[in-house]
N, C-alpha and C positions, 0 to 999 in steps of 0.2 A: 403182239398188239400193243401192250402197254410200254410206256417209255422206261419203266423200271427194268424191263427185260434187256434194255440197251444201255443200262448204266446211268440213265438220267433220273435223278431223284425227285420225289414229291410232285409228280404230275398232277394237275388239277383237272377235274371232270365235273360236268353237270350230271344230274340224275335224269333229266329229260325235260320236264315241263317248266315253262316260265309263266308268270301271270300274264293274262291277255288284256290288252287295252279294252275299254268298254265297247268301242265300235267293233272290235273283232268278236267279242262275246255276243254282240247283237247279230253279227253275221252268222255265227254258229247257230243261234236260235232261229234265225230266218231260214237257214238251210234245213234245220230239223223240222220246222213246221211247214215246209214246202213253199214258203213265200219267194224264195229264190232257188234256182236250179244249181246242180253241182258244178257245172261249167262256170257260171257266174261267180259262185263262191270261190272256186279255185283260182280264177283270174284275180279276184280281189286279194286272196291270200298270197298269191305270187308277188303282189306288190308289198304286202305287209311283212312277210317272213324275213326278207333281207334285213329289216330293222332288228329282229330278234337275233339274227346272226351277228350283225355289227355290234350289238350290245355285248354279246359274249366275247367277241374279239377285242373290243375296247377294254373289257374287264380283264383281259389277258388270260382267259381260261384256255387250257391246252386242248381239251376234247369238248367240242360243242355240239349242240343239237339244233333243231329248227324251232325249239320252244314248244313243240307239239300243238301249235296254234290251230292247225286244221282239225284237230280232234275235239269231239265233245268230251271224251274222257279217255284215259289210258287203256281202259278195257273195252269200251263200246266200239273202239276202232276195229275190234275183231268181228262183232256182229254187223258192222257196216260193210264188211268184205265177205261175209259168209252167210248164206241163207239158212233158214231154219229157226229163226227167233221171232218172238212177239215182243214188241217194244214196251219197255217201261212198265212192267207188271210186278217186279220184285221190289219191295220196299228195302232200300239199301241203307237207310239211316235211322229209321224210327224217330222217336221224339228228339234224340240228340242231334241228328243231322236231317232235318225235314227236307222233303222235296228231292231226295236223292233216290231216283228210281232206275232200275236196271232191267235189261231184256232177260227173257227166259227162253231157253231152248224148248221148242215145241214140236219140231220135226227133224228128220235126219239132216245133218248139216252138210253143206256143199259150198266150197269156195267159188266165188264168182269174180273176185278182184284180189290182186295182191294187197296185203295189209299195209305195208310201209315202204314198199320199193319206190313208189313215185315220190314220196316224201324224201327218201334217201337220195334219189337221183337229183332232185332239186337242191338239196343241201350240198351235195358234192360239187354241183355246178357253180355254187355261189360262195364258196369259201376255199381257202387254201389250208385251213386248219384241219387237224384231225377231227373226225366226227363220231358221234355216238347216236345210235338209233335204238329206241326201246320198243319192245312188243310184249304183250302179256304172256305169262307162263301158262302151260296147260293146267297146272294145279289150281291156280287162282281163277282161271276161267271156269273150271268145273265147280268150284265152290261158290262163285258169285252168280253164275248164269244157269245153274241147275236148280229146279224147284220141285218139290214133291207135288205141289198143286198143279204144275203145268207140264212137267218134263218126263215123269216116270213112265208114261205110255210109250215114249220113244226111246229113252235111255233109262234103264231101270235104276241106275244109281249115278252119283257124281263121278265115280271112277270109270264107269262105262262111257259116260260123256267125255271124260278126260282122254280116254284112249282114242276117241274120234278126233280130238283136237291136236293130239301129238303130231301126226304127219303133216298137218297144215302149218303148225309152228316150225317144224323142222325144215319144211320146204322154204319157208320165209327166211330162216336163218341162212340156208344155203344160197339163196338169191342175194341176200345182203352181203354175204361173204364174197360172192362172185363180183359184186359191184366194187369191192374194196373198202367197205365200211370198216373203220378202224376198231370200233368197239360196238358190240351188239349186246344189248341189255335185256334180260328177261325180268319183267316186273312180277314179283311174287310176294306182295305184302301179306297174303294170307298165311304164309309160313311164319312171319313175324308175329301175327296176331295170336298164334297159338300159345305164346308165352304167358298170356293173361288168363288166370283161372276164372275170372268173372266172365270173360268172353267165352271160354270153353263151356262153362255152365249154361250160358245163355243160348249157345248153339247146340246144346245137347251132345257135346263131344266127350265121350267117356274114354275111348281108346286113343290117346294122343300118339302112341307109337304107330298106330295104323295110319293116322293122318300124316305124320312125318314121312312114313314109307311111301305114301301116295305122292307126296311132293317130290321125293327123290326119284321115283319112277317116272313122273311126268317130265321133270327136267332132263333126266338122263336119256329118256326116249327122244326128246326134242333135240338134244345136242349130239346124238350118236353120229359119228363120222365127220364132225366138224372140228375146226381149230378151236379148242376150248380156251386157249390163251386169249382169244379174241372175245370171249363170252363173259359177261358179268351177270350176277343174279342180285337184284335189289330186293331187300326185305325191310319192312318198316312197321310202324304201329298204326298206319293210316291216319289221315287227318282231313279236316274240313274247317275252314274259318278259324284257323289257329288253335284247334283243339284236336288232340289225338283220340282215336277210338279205343285204344288199349294202352296199358302200361306194363312194365316188367322187364327184367333182364333176360338175356338170351340163353341162360344156362341149359334149359331143357332141349334146345335145338342145336346146341353147339357141336355135339358129336356127329350129328347128321350132315353138317357142312362138309366134313371130310369125305362123305360118300357121294356128294353131288359133283357132277362132271362139268364144272365151270372153272375158269381161271381166277376169278375175282368175285368177292362179295361186297356190295355197297350197302353199308349198314348205318343206322342212326346211332350216334353216340354223343352228339352235342346236347340233345335234350335230356333233362333229368328223368324223363319218362322211360328212357332206355336202360336205366339201372346202373350205369357206370362201366368202367373199363376193366374191372377185375376179371370179367369173364374171358378176356383175351388170353388169359393163361392157357385156355383150352382151344384157342383158334388153330385150325389145321396148318401144319408146317409147310404144306405145298401150295398154299393159296395166297394171293395178293389181297390186301384189305383196302376197300374203299372206305376210308374213315370219315364218318360224318363230323365235320368241324364247324358247320353252320346250322344253327337252329332256325329253320324256316318259319316256325310258329311264333317266334319271339320277335317283337318289334325292335328290340335292341339290335343295332348293327354291330356285330363283333369287330373288334380292332384286329389288325394283323398280329399284334402281340398275343391276343387271346387265341387266335388260330395256332400260333407257334406253340403256345403252352399245351393246347389240346393234343397236338401231334407229339410233342416231347413226352407227354404223359403216356401216350400209346407206345412210344419207343421203349418204355420199360418192359414191354411184353413182346414186341415184334421188332425185327431189324428194319432200319430205314429203307432198305431196298424193297420191302414188301408193303409199303404204305403209299397209297394215293389219297388225294384229298377231294372231298365232294360235300355238298350240302347233305343234310340228313335225308331229304326226300326231294322229289320234284316240288317246285313252289306252287304249282296249281295243276294237280293230276286231272281235275275236271274243269271245264270252262266256267262252271258256276261257282267255283271256289274264289271268294273275294280276297285276293291278295294284291300287293302293291308292286308294280314293275320297277319303280325307282329304288324301292327298298331292296328288291332282289338284286338289282345291279350293284348297289353299294355293298351288299353282302358278298357277292362274287368278287368284287374288287378287293375286299379285305382278304378273302381266301387266297387270291393270287399273290397279293403282297406278302402275306404270311409264308406262302410257299417259296417265294423268292428269298426271304430271310433264311429259311431253312436250307435252301440250296447253297447259299453263301456260307452258312455256318457248318454244314455237314458234307458239302460236296468235295 
């Protein structure tokens, strides 16, 4: 899957989402409220998404996405393709991130549409670049969309709900693999959130080892029998409007990464909220690192030289052959996240220019 496997150093990748222009955000809201139908919405996005593709191509990014512009959020794409949910009844942000509401599972789930296959087909038809398609992980689905108030009569626990999600996600991975998608990403920010003790206390998480084990089981169930070199797992501290939900280094989850059957982890390291690179001393020896070199929450546009420095600092812990470059996270995992598209483009350009310097220096 990854260019590093073929001896090409420092490939650049997106994490998935790009900021949506306001008119695309308006279309997402109109579809959600029923003002326009799905066909009209998709026809409009068929016209819009080639711009997201061209933007990444012009920035010289190696692995590109469709910007996730068709999605209201990285996780709601699941509930839009699977029945059994009640819309927007879980408060996802509290006072910190108001108006972030999520569906809750309320009845037995059943898939009625592919989650991302149509998006992937359109992307492959409109670019010659290598492509990345992201779908939510079973663990994050179970922690975000299970609620004791709404769900326990159908699924007694988040883990029981996760078990129902696993075959749906695994089927989607196999379909994407069959299409020839070059990089398939499982989004699992909730593993990253566990590093913050304030977050754990607020969620009532007492047994962190049990939570980590659930994540491992969810991902490994979903990736059973697939080409794991093609699979990335993205974890982060979650963000909205340039603010992270959590902070902290990855120490307490680092051992678990070696037990997760994926070929690459895309992780935040550009932001100070991630705690620095020292933890890479414990990074699994058989995994590629998707090194976050762009802080998507910072309005400052990194220079190529800053990108080079961040990679060279990571090379103190990992060989160059096992490092890929990406932003810390998707620029806009939900359509309501107010981010700037031109800023994202400038940051992606700097990432690619930095990668080119590294290739010339170390190739």
